[in-house]
Steps between C-alpha positions, in 0.01 A plus 500: 500500500435167673253555780388834354272477196344773291137469396345696208178675594436696178569849376347849464556821309627793703394835346782721377434769760551246777794330335677829432553399141383617158284197451304257726708218642408134529606356837494143629360401838702240689462321829753279667487175698749429779518142624662447836484234770247718686261511205423671172503879476320682219625849419218698325181357355423681173254758373159577640209586271281810481341667192695825558829314554446290188416800286810688620761222490359246247626204703530140383486284811631152552293343779700427811376141512632444148836658582536295815401181322774562245740503799347179634322648801157630603371774722460243775875434491583864576589561863534878506442789258728806481397799291766752406214754532126506470433664164254308289762338276680330793219372721234402248458144620547562871132411564592145395695472828233540761633429854857466380759755620570794271812683600480877457669807643259679740558824309392337175183352643408839649555670167292243312211548745509875529615645168233553230569316172809331649384156400189290459358478860345157444850362456602626845212449739339180379330229704771296675783747439774422752783751512829456672590866548869588545689825536848492356732213422394156614654154466188306405673160481867415547680656205186682369472867579231755433680829431336844470576655161283817501471722199234378265281498813595589858435140610664316211700191601728246340602145595858377533557122475834372622618193306820292509617672181404854600200718565210561263299824552136515394484875450144535377456855382767649716630600158316463170784306337844347551674790324361757742610290796846458348536877481406523872770247586761707319383834643713470811801573279359848426428687823275750323265233362219404746377143538271327746661406830359147477733427213787492749314237702450281195865541408599378848334169411736460200218387265575271211175606334226763537171437325200728442123504462480681165831403333620168364864609533700385798752732663831323569819652640797552273707313757421313818700405808528119512 
């Protein structure tokens, strides 16, 4: 994907009652790097650690420094951090970015600070935390948009990256997997099937690819306008 690169941050085991399946489900944790003339954007930073979290999800973490080194960069090279939301498995290494801007929807930050058991508080209000709070869609850099995609959390957001060959959407956990998103895209053909309104906004961008935080699969359209 050229200037968009996936980084592997480990995996965890989602209990069956959370997964809605007969058995526990193993899920990957991915972050993404976006390199632009304005700098280097990091989308999600991996899993935080807490004894209760570890007992519940049995995570295997790949340290962010190691994942970034594999991509040929360091935390010092990162210009801005964007979290799709502030659950523990998406902002685990945020404290590594003291005094660097972390882009978050105001609604998401309020939820993380006020809702019991929402996340690990030490990953949110750490020494040197510097939030760039936004409300709604924002063009962060030319051709790079932060787009609200609520559902998993009220303040969930995705990143759209316009490239010469089309747009790539970093969808985070807007949907758990590419298949679920694909069903949303098709739902407009069936008026009695509900789907999130933000899907229409992503479709307007005519994405060539949509990638996710917990799924290695990439959604691609059956056809594209060229």
